[in-house]
C-alpha positions as a Markdown table, in Angstrom:
| # | Residue | x | y | z |
|---|---|---|---|---|
| 1 | Met | 0.0 | 0.0 | 0.0 |
| 2 | Ser | 1.2 | 3.5 | -0.8 |
| 3 | Pro | 2.2 | 5.4 | 2.3 |
| 4 | Ile | 0.5 | 8.5 | 0.8 |
| 5 | Ile | -2.9 | 6.7 | 0.6 |
| 6 | Phe | -2.4 | 5.3 | 4.1 |
| 7 | Gly | -1.6 | 8.7 | 5.4 |
| 8 | Leu | -4.5 | 10.4 | 3.7 |
| 9 | Ile | -6.9 | 7.8 | 5.1 |
| 10 | Leu | -5.2 | 8.1 | 8.5 |
| 11 | Ile | -5.7 | 11.9 | 8.6 |
| 12 | Gln | -9.4 | 11.5 | 7.7 |
| 13 | Leu | -9.9 | 8.9 | 10.4 |
| 14 | Val | -8.3 | 11.1 | 13.0 |
| 15 | Ala | -10.6 | 14.0 | 12.0 |
| 16 | Val | -13.7 | 11.8 | 12.0 |
| 17 | Ala | -12.8 | 10.1 | 15.3 |
| 18 | Trp | -12.3 | 13.4 | 16.9 |
| 19 | Val | -15.6 | 14.8 | 15.8 |
| 20 | Asp | -17.4 | 11.5 | 16.7 |
| 21 | Leu | -15.9 | 11.6 | 20.2 |
| 22 | Lys | -17.1 | 15.1 | 20.7 |
| 23 | Thr | -20.6 | 15.0 | 19.1 |
| 24 | His | -21.4 | 11.2 | 18.8 |
| 25 | Lys | -22.3 | 11.9 | 15.2 |
| 26 | Ile | -20.6 | 11.2 | 11.8 |
| 27 | Ser | -21.7 | 13.6 | 9.2 |
| 28 | Asn | -23.0 | 12.3 | 5.9 |
| 29 | Arg | -20.6 | 14.7 | 4.3 |
| 30 | Trp | -17.8 | 12.3 | 5.0 |
| 31 | Ala | -19.6 | 9.5 | 3.1 |
| 32 | Ile | -20.2 | 11.8 | 0.1 |
| 33 | Phe | -16.6 | 13.0 | 0.2 |
| 34 | Asn | -15.4 | 9.4 | 0.2 |
| 35 | Val | -17.6 | 8.5 | -2.8 |
| 36 | Phe | -16.2 | 11.4 | -4.8 |
| 37 | Leu | -12.7 | 10.6 | -3.6 |
| 38 | Ser | -13.1 | 6.9 | -4.7 |
| 39 | Val | -14.0 | 8.0 | -8.2 |
| 40 | Ile | -10.8 | 10.1 | -8.4 |
| 41 | Leu | -8.7 | 7.2 | -6.9 |
| 42 | His | -10.2 | 4.8 | -9.4 |
| 43 | Ile | -9.2 | 7.1 | -12.3 |
| 44 | Phe | -5.7 | 8.0 | -11.2 |
| 45 | Phe | -4.6 | 4.9 | -9.1 |
| 46 | Arg | -5.9 | 2.0 | -11.1 |
| 47 | Asn | -3.3 | -0.4 | -9.7 |
| 48 | Tyr | -4.7 | 0.1 | -6.2 |
| 49 | Tyr | -8.3 | 0.6 | -7.2 |
| 50 | Pro | -9.3 | -1.7 | -10.1 |
| 51 | Leu | -12.7 | -1.4 | -11.6 |
| 52 | Asp | -14.0 | -4.7 | -10.4 |
| 53 | Trp | -17.1 | -6.0 | -8.5 |
| 54 | Glu | -14.8 | -7.0 | -5.5 |
| 55 | Val | -14.4 | -3.3 | -4.8 |
| 56 | Leu | -18.1 | -3.1 | -3.8 |
| 57 | Leu | -18.3 | -6.3 | -1.7 |
| 58 | Phe | -17.4 | -4.8 | 1.7 |
| 59 | Pro | -19.2 | -1.4 | 1.1 |
| 60 | Val | -22.4 | -3.1 | 0.1 |
| 61 | Gly | -22.0 | -5.6 | 3.0 |
| 62 | Phe | -21.7 | -2.7 | 5.5 |
| 63 | Val | -24.8 | -1.0 | 4.1 |
| 64 | Val | -26.9 | -4.2 | 4.4 |
| 65 | Ile | -25.5 | -5.4 | 7.7 |
| 66 | Gly | -25.3 | -1.8 | 9.1 |
| 67 | Phe | -28.9 | -1.3 | 8.3 |
| 68 | Phe | -29.8 | -4.4 | 10.3 |
| 69 | Leu | -27.5 | -3.4 | 13.2 |
| 70 | Phe | -29.1 | 0.1 | 13.1 |
| 71 | Leu | -32.6 | -1.4 | 13.3 |
| 72 | Val | -31.7 | -3.5 | 16.4 |
| 73 | Asn | -30.1 | -0.4 | 18.0 |
| 74 | Ile | -26.5 | -1.7 | 18.0 |
| 75 | Met | -24.8 | 0.6 | 15.5 |
| 76 | Gly | -25.6 | 4.1 | 14.4 |
| 77 | Ala | -26.6 | 4.9 | 10.8 |
| 78 | Gly | -23.7 | 7.2 | 10.4 |
| 79 | Asp | -21.2 | 4.5 | 11.4 |
| 80 | Ser | -22.4 | 2.1 | 8.8 |
| 81 | Lys | -22.7 | 4.7 | 6.1 |
| 82 | Tyr | -19.2 | 5.9 | 6.9 |
| 83 | Leu | -17.7 | 2.4 | 7.0 |
| 84 | Ala | -19.3 | 1.6 | 3.6 |
| 85 | Ser | -17.8 | 4.8 | 2.1 |
| 86 | Leu | -14.5 | 4.3 | 3.8 |
| 87 | Phe | -14.1 | 0.9 | 2.2 |
| 88 | Leu | -14.5 | 2.6 | -1.2 |
| 89 | Ile | -11.2 | 4.4 | -0.6 |
| 90 | Val | -9.3 | 1.6 | 1.0 |
| 91 | Pro | -7.3 | -0.3 | -1.6 |
| 92 | Val | -9.1 | -3.6 | -2.5 |
| 93 | Glu | -6.2 | -5.8 | -1.5 |
| 94 | Leu | -6.5 | -4.5 | 2.1 |
| 95 | His | -10.3 | -5.0 | 2.5 |
| 96 | Leu | -10.1 | -8.3 | 4.2 |
| 97 | Gly | -7.1 | -7.4 | 6.4 |
| 98 | Phe | -8.8 | -4.1 | 7.5 |
| 99 | Phe | -12.1 | -5.9 | 8.2 |
| 100 | Glu | -10.3 | -8.5 | 10.4 |
| 101 | Arg | -8.6 | -5.7 | 12.3 |
| 102 | Leu | -11.9 | -3.9 | 12.6 |
| 103 | Leu | -13.5 | -7.0 | 14.1 |
| 104 | Leu | -10.6 | -7.4 | 16.5 |
| 105 | Ser | -10.5 | -3.8 | 17.6 |
| 106 | Thr | -14.3 | -3.8 | 18.1 |
| 107 | Met | -14.1 | -6.8 | 20.3 |
| 108 | Leu | -11.2 | -5.5 | 22.4 |
| 109 | Val | -12.7 | -2.0 | 22.9 |
| 110 | Gly | -16.2 | -3.5 | 23.5 |
| 111 | Ala | -14.8 | -6.0 | 26.1 |
| 112 | Phe | -12.8 | -3.2 | 27.8 |
| 113 | Leu | -15.8 | -0.9 | 28.0 |
| 114 | Leu | -18.1 | -3.7 | 29.3 |
| 115 | Ser | -15.5 | -4.6 | 31.9 |
| 116 | Val | -15.3 | -1.0 | 33.1 |
| 117 | Lys | -19.1 | -0.8 | 33.4 |
| 118 | Val | -19.3 | -4.1 | 35.3 |
| 119 | Ile | -16.5 | -3.1 | 37.7 |
| 120 | Lys | -18.0 | 0.3 | 38.2 |
| 121 | Asn | -21.6 | -1.0 | 38.8 |
| 122 | Phe | -20.8 | -4.4 | 40.3 |
| 123 | Ala | -22.9 | -4.0 | 43.5 |
| 124 | Gln | -25.9 | -2.9 | 41.6 |
| 125 | Ile | -25.5 | -5.6 | 38.9 |
| 126 | Arg | -25.1 | -8.2 | 41.7 |
| 127 | Ala | -28.3 | -7.0 | 43.4 |
| 128 | Tyr | -30.2 | -7.1 | 40.0 |
| 129 | Phe | -28.8 | -10.6 | 39.4 |
| 130 | Ile | -30.0 | -11.9 | 42.8 |
| 131 | Gly | -33.4 | -10.3 | 42.2 |
| 132 | His | -33.6 | -11.7 | 38.6 |
| 133 | Tyr | -34.1 | -8.2 | 37.3 |
| 134 | Trp | -32.5 | -8.8 | 33.9 |
| 135 | Ser | -33.7 | -5.6 | 32.3 |
| 136 | Gly | -31.9 | -3.6 | 35.1 |
| 137 | Ile | -28.7 | -5.4 | 34.2 |
| 138 | Lys | -29.2 | -4.7 | 30.5 |
| 139 | Gly | -29.9 | -1.1 | 31.3 |
| 140 | Ile | -26.6 | -0.8 | 33.1 |
| 141 | Ile | -24.3 | -2.6 | 30.6 |
| 142 | Lys | -26.0 | -1.5 | 27.4 |
| 143 | Ser | -24.5 | 1.6 | 25.9 |
| 144 | Arg | -23.5 | 3.1 | 22.6 |
| 145 | Phe | -20.0 | 4.3 | 22.0 |
| 146 | Ser | -18.3 | 6.4 | 19.4 |
| 147 | Tyr | -17.2 | 3.9 | 16.7 |
| 148 | Ala | -14.9 | 6.1 | 14.6 |
| 149 | Pro | -12.1 | 5.8 | 17.1 |
| 150 | Val | -12.4 | 2.0 | 16.9 |
| 151 | Ile | -12.1 | 2.3 | 13.1 |
| 152 | Leu | -9.0 | 4.5 | 13.6 |
| 153 | Ile | -7.4 | 1.9 | 15.9 |
| 154 | Ala | -8.0 | -0.9 | 13.3 |
| 155 | Trp | -6.4 | 1.3 | 10.6 |
| 156 | Ile | -3.4 | 2.0 | 12.7 |
| 157 | Ile | -3.0 | -1.8 | 13.5 |
| 158 | Leu | -3.2 | -2.5 | 9.8 |
| 159 | Gly | -0.5 | 0.1 | 9.1 |
| 160 | Val | 1.7 | -1.3 | 11.7 |
| 161 | Asn | 1.3 | -4.8 | 10.3 |
| 162 | Gln | 2.0 | -3.5 | 6.8 |
| 163 | Trp | 5.3 | -1.8 | 7.5 |
| 164 | Arg | 6.9 | -3.9 | 10.3 |
């Protein structure tokens, strides 16, 4: 992968993660920007961005799966739209590796945040457990978190693995 392309995506991810942490929203402007950027990349960097159906596999998957995750209140709509558009500008040979690191970073960050919530609210969770008040436990541990920083972590891990 070109260090220039990696760096440009890294800069974008830092900006998106910063805004997502502050506002808990990812603007649709990023998705639109990425679609236009992908067209430019496909024109000028055909060796990294071939015109092939494989280029759309992950973006379409994120739209479909993201819509389902949005419906069951697991992922925000902005997160899935942004991920779909981001995969349009990630070189196709990195799609699978980036996706694997995205799953890993999601599990690690999710497990960490869950552990913190359980430790912080242990007495209350224990009381709810003894009283079989399952919705109380669910209310304590269920939360949404900014997902763009998780995407940024996955991208950094991918970059470290690429150049070590």
